[in-house]
C-alpha positions as CSV (number, residue, x, y, z in Angstrom):
1,M,11.8,17.7,-7.3
2,K,13.5,16.1,-10.5
3,H,10.5,16.3,-13.6
4,M,10.5,14.6,-16.5
5,H,10.9,15.7,-20.1
6,N,8.0,15.8,-22.5
7,P,5.3,16.1,-19.9
8,I,2.1,14.5,-21.6
9,T,-1.7,14.7,-20.4
10,M,-2.6,11.9,-18.6
11,R,-5.6,9.7,-19.4
12,K,-7.8,8.5,-17.2
13,T,-9.0,5.0,-17.7
14,E,-10.1,2.0,-15.4
15,Y,-7.2,0.0,-13.9
16,S,-6.1,-3.0,-16.3
17,S,-5.0,-6.1,-14.0
18,P,-1.7,-8.3,-15.3
19,E,-3.3,-10.9,-15.5
20,W,-5.2,-9.5,-18.5
21,I,-2.4,-7.4,-19.8
22,R,0.1,-10.4,-20.0
23,K,-2.2,-11.7,-23.1
24,S,-1.1,-9.2,-24.9
25,V,1.9,-10.8,-26.2
26,S,3.0,-8.0,-28.3
27,L,3.6,-5.9,-25.7
28,L,5.9,-8.4,-23.6
29,R,9.0,-7.2,-25.5
30,Y,9.0,-4.0,-24.0
31,P,8.9,-4.2,-20.6
32,I,8.4,-0.6,-19.7
33,I,5.6,-0.4,-22.4
34,L,4.2,-3.1,-20.3
35,F,4.7,-1.7,-17.1
36,C,3.0,1.6,-17.8
37,T,-0.1,-0.3,-19.3
38,I,-0.3,-2.5,-16.2
39,L,0.3,0.9,-13.6
40,F,-3.1,1.0,-11.7
41,F,-5.8,3.3,-14.2
42,Q,-3.2,6.3,-15.8
43,G,-2.0,6.0,-18.8
44,C,1.8,6.5,-19.4
45,T,4.8,6.6,-21.6
46,V,8.4,6.2,-21.3
47,N,8.0,9.7,-21.0
48,N,6.5,10.4,-17.8
49,V,8.3,7.4,-15.9
50,D,11.5,8.5,-13.7
51,L,13.5,5.4,-13.2
52,D,15.8,6.9,-10.3
53,E,18.5,4.8,-9.8
54,S,20.2,7.0,-6.9
55,I,17.4,6.2,-4.8
56,G,19.3,2.8,-4.2
57,K,21.4,4.3,-1.7
58,Y,18.7,5.2,0.9
59,F,18.3,1.2,0.7
60,D,21.9,0.6,0.8
61,A,22.4,2.2,3.9
62,Q,20.2,0.7,6.3
63,G,21.2,-3.0,4.8
64,A,17.9,-3.2,3.1
65,V,17.0,-4.3,-0.6
66,G,13.3,-3.1,-2.2
67,T,11.7,-0.8,-4.2
68,F,9.8,2.7,-4.1
69,G,7.3,4.3,-6.1
70,M,5.4,7.7,-6.3
71,F,2.9,9.2,-8.6
72,D,2.8,13.1,-9.0
73,N,-0.9,13.6,-9.5
74,S,-0.7,16.7,-10.5
75,R,1.6,16.3,-13.5
76,G,0.7,12.9,-14.4
77,R,4.3,11.4,-13.9
78,F,6.1,8.1,-12.1
79,T,9.4,7.9,-9.8
80,I,10.3,4.4,-9.6
81,Y,13.1,2.6,-8.3
82,D,13.8,-0.7,-9.1
83,L,10.9,-1.6,-11.8
84,D,11.7,-5.3,-11.7
85,R,10.4,-5.5,-7.8
86,F,8.1,-3.0,-8.2
87,K,6.0,-5.4,-10.4
88,K,6.8,-8.6,-8.5
89,R,3.9,-9.5,-6.1
90,Y,4.7,-10.0,-2.2
91,S,2.1,-10.8,0.6
92,P,0.5,-7.4,2.0
93,A,0.8,-8.5,5.4
94,S,-1.1,-5.7,7.3
95,T,-1.6,-3.3,4.5
96,F,-4.4,-5.4,3.8
97,K,-6.3,-3.8,7.0
98,I,-6.6,-0.8,4.4
99,V,-9.5,-3.2,2.5
100,N,-10.4,-5.2,5.6
101,A,-11.7,-2.2,7.6
102,L,-13.4,-0.9,4.5
103,I,-15.4,-4.2,3.9
104,G,-16.2,-4.0,7.7
105,L,-17.5,-0.8,7.2
106,Q,-19.2,-1.1,4.2
107,T,-21.2,-4.6,4.7
108,G,-22.1,-3.1,8.6
109,R,-20.1,-5.7,10.3
110,L,-18.6,-2.0,11.8
111,T,-20.9,0.9,12.1
112,S,-17.5,3.2,12.1
113,D,-14.4,3.6,13.2
114,S,-15.4,3.7,17.4
115,T,-17.1,0.2,16.9
116,V,-15.3,-2.0,19.4
117,I,-14.0,-5.0,18.1
118,P,-13.7,-7.4,21.3
119,W,-10.2,-9.4,22.6
120,D,-10.4,-12.9,22.2
121,G,-8.8,-13.3,25.7
122,I,-5.8,-14.9,24.4
123,T,-2.7,-13.5,26.0
124,R,0.1,-12.4,23.2
125,E,3.6,-10.5,23.4
126,K,2.6,-7.3,22.4
127,T,0.4,-6.4,25.0
128,E,-1.3,-3.5,23.7
129,W,-3.7,-5.9,21.8
130,N,-4.4,-7.6,24.8
131,R,-7.8,-5.5,25.4
132,D,-11.0,-4.5,23.4
133,L,-9.5,-2.1,20.7
134,S,-12.3,0.2,19.0
135,L,-11.3,0.2,15.1
136,Y,-9.6,2.9,14.8
137,Q,-7.2,1.5,17.7
138,A,-6.9,-1.6,16.2
139,F,-5.9,-0.2,13.2
140,R,-3.3,2.0,14.1
141,L,-2.0,-1.1,16.7
142,S,-2.2,-2.9,13.4
143,A,-3.5,-5.5,15.8
144,V,-3.8,-8.7,13.9
145,P,-6.1,-10.6,16.0
146,H,-8.6,-7.9,16.1
147,F,-8.8,-8.2,12.1
148,Q,-8.8,-11.9,12.3
149,S,-11.8,-11.6,14.1
150,L,-13.0,-9.2,11.4
151,A,-12.5,-11.3,8.8
152,R,-14.5,-14.1,10.4
153,Q,-17.5,-11.8,10.7
154,I,-17.0,-10.7,7.5
155,G,-17.2,-14.3,6.2
156,R,-15.4,-15.9,3.1
157,D,-18.0,-15.4,0.4
158,T,-18.1,-12.0,1.5
159,M,-14.4,-10.9,1.4
160,K,-13.8,-12.8,-1.7
161,F,-16.6,-10.7,-3.8
162,W,-15.0,-7.6,-2.5
163,I,-11.3,-8.6,-3.1
164,D,-12.5,-9.8,-7.1
165,S,-14.2,-6.3,-7.4
166,L,-11.2,-4.6,-6.1
167,K,-9.2,-6.8,-8.1
168,Y,-6.6,-7.0,-5.6
169,G,-3.3,-8.5,-6.6
170,N,-3.8,-12.3,-7.3
171,M,-7.6,-12.2,-5.8
172,R,-7.0,-15.5,-3.9
173,I,-7.8,-16.0,-0.3
174,G,-7.6,-19.8,0.2
175,K,-9.5,-21.3,2.5
176,A,-9.0,-19.7,5.7
177,V,-10.6,-16.1,5.5
178,D,-8.3,-14.9,8.9
179,S,-5.1,-15.7,7.5
180,F,-4.9,-15.4,4.0
181,W,-3.2,-11.7,3.8
182,L,-0.2,-13.1,6.3
183,D,1.0,-15.9,4.3
184,T,1.7,-16.3,0.7
185,T,-2.3,-16.9,-0.1
186,L,-3.0,-13.3,-1.2
187,L,-0.3,-11.5,-3.2
188,I,0.0,-7.9,-4.6
189,S,2.6,-6.0,-5.9
190,P,3.7,-2.4,-5.2
191,D,2.4,-1.1,-8.6
192,E,-1.3,-2.7,-7.7
193,Q,-0.7,-1.3,-4.2
194,L,0.0,2.6,-5.4
195,G,-3.0,2.3,-7.6
196,L,-5.3,1.2,-4.8
197,V,-4.0,4.1,-2.3
198,K,-4.5,6.4,-5.1
199,R,-8.2,5.4,-6.0
200,L,-8.7,5.5,-2.3
201,Y,-7.5,8.9,-1.9
202,F,-9.8,10.0,-4.3
203,R,-12.8,8.0,-2.9
204,Q,-12.7,6.0,-6.5
205,L,-12.7,2.7,-4.9
206,P,-16.4,0.9,-5.1
207,F,-17.3,2.0,-1.5
208,R,-19.3,4.5,0.2
209,A,-17.0,7.8,-0.1
210,S,-17.8,8.4,4.0
211,I,-16.2,5.0,4.3
212,Q,-13.0,5.6,2.2
213,E,-12.5,9.0,4.3
214,S,-12.9,6.9,7.7
215,V,-10.2,4.8,6.6
216,K,-8.0,7.8,5.1
217,K,-8.3,9.5,8.5
218,M,-6.9,6.5,10.2
219,M,-4.0,6.6,8.1
220,I,-3.2,9.9,8.8
221,R,0.4,9.8,10.9
222,E,1.7,13.3,10.5
223,N,-0.3,16.7,9.7
224,N,0.9,20.0,10.2
225,A,1.3,23.5,8.4
226,S,3.7,21.7,5.9
227,Y,2.7,18.5,4.9
228,Q,0.3,15.7,5.3
229,L,2.0,12.3,5.5
230,A,-0.6,9.4,5.9
231,Y,0.5,5.5,5.5
232,K,-0.1,2.0,6.3
233,T,2.5,-0.5,7.4
234,G,3.0,-4.4,7.2
235,M,5.9,-6.3,8.0
236,S,6.2,-10.2,8.1
237,Q,8.9,-13.2,7.2
238,T,9.4,-14.0,3.7
239,E,10.1,-17.8,3.1
240,A,13.6,-17.3,2.8
241,G,13.6,-15.9,6.3
242,K,14.3,-12.0,5.5
243,T,12.1,-9.6,7.1
244,M,9.9,-7.7,4.4
245,A,7.9,-4.7,5.4
246,W,5.3,-2.3,3.2
247,M,4.4,1.2,3.8
248,V,1.7,2.2,1.4
249,G,0.1,5.9,1.6
250,W,0.4,9.5,0.4
251,I,2.2,12.9,1.3
252,E,0.7,16.1,0.6
253,E,2.6,19.7,0.2
254,N,0.9,22.3,-0.6
255,R,-2.7,21.0,-1.5
256,H,-0.1,18.7,-4.1
257,V,-1.1,15.2,-3.1
258,Y,1.9,12.1,-3.7
259,P,0.4,8.6,-3.3
260,F,3.8,6.2,-2.6
261,V,4.5,2.7,-2.0
262,L,7.3,1.4,-0.3
263,H,8.7,-2.7,0.4
264,L,11.9,-3.5,1.7
265,E,13.3,-6.4,2.5
266,T,16.4,-7.1,4.9
267,D,18.1,-9.8,7.3
268,N,17.3,-7.8,10.5
269,K,15.2,-9.7,11.9
270,K,14.1,-7.5,14.9
271,G,10.7,-6.1,14.5
272,S,11.3,-2.3,16.3
273,D,14.3,-1.9,14.4
274,I,13.0,-2.6,10.7
275,T,10.1,0.1,12.1
276,Q,12.7,2.4,12.4
277,V,14.4,1.1,9.2
278,R,11.7,1.6,7.0
279,E,10.6,4.7,8.0
280,K,14.4,6.2,7.7
281,I,14.0,4.9,4.1
282,L,11.0,6.7,3.4
283,K,11.5,9.9,4.7
284,D,15.0,10.2,3.2
285,I,13.4,9.3,-0.3
286,L,10.7,11.9,0.1
287,A,13.6,14.7,1.3
288,H,15.7,13.5,-1.9
289,I,12.6,14.0,-3.9
290,G,12.1,17.1,-2.6
291,F,9.7,17.1,0.2
292,F,9.9,18.9,3.6
293,K,10.9,22.0,2.5
294,G,7.8,23.2,1.6
295,K,8.5,23.8,-2.5
296,M,6.7,21.0,-3.7
């Protein structure tokens, strides 16, 4: 993996929201410094942000545009591709299921990942959604109607309280408690997603530690002697008619963790193809950085 010059010791502070930072007019002249100040809850300087433009070829190869960000926790350094996109907010789509599940468990609407969320009886194209599902199953299948049902159980006021507490993106949920993460009401940047998943990994979110561990386990996709790869996906259509996709999670090798976020847009309208495209891009980038070789 490429490392930065002039390493520094990171200072842990609380996350500063973009809204607060934008009040600091003097920082606006320095985009990279502004980014560093915004970036979740770690201090950083231009010396520990690696803007790796060579990552772009993996998006190009799949006919997509996008951004990627990773935090090397042991060295306190960031690898970023396309800083402008990294700071821009988008609909979280199904990545919001991370927060939805955390709130459902914290508030007692769900008691564990085996709690069953009933099917609403409406037959949908994705046949695997047309049945009762446990929280674990609904999360792994990214079952939208089951999480909409959970959101209705949580209720608007409670949902808004937790979104505000997390400073999640623009913190807007509108009036409909069961759809705000699927349209353009709630928006979040890859920058903010990276902060959220890092805090989740280290159980630093304002939820019980056991609940954060439960959600973390639901995110694990590959776990072997060499590495652990965990993530939550999301996908939706943009207002311009493009397909947007997320992968938010972490990779762990040799007991070192690297939270990451991938966001992309493409004209490819087929969901099954997008699933393969985003996984291909992610794994190509991870290999490019140096993973899957047992050397990280």
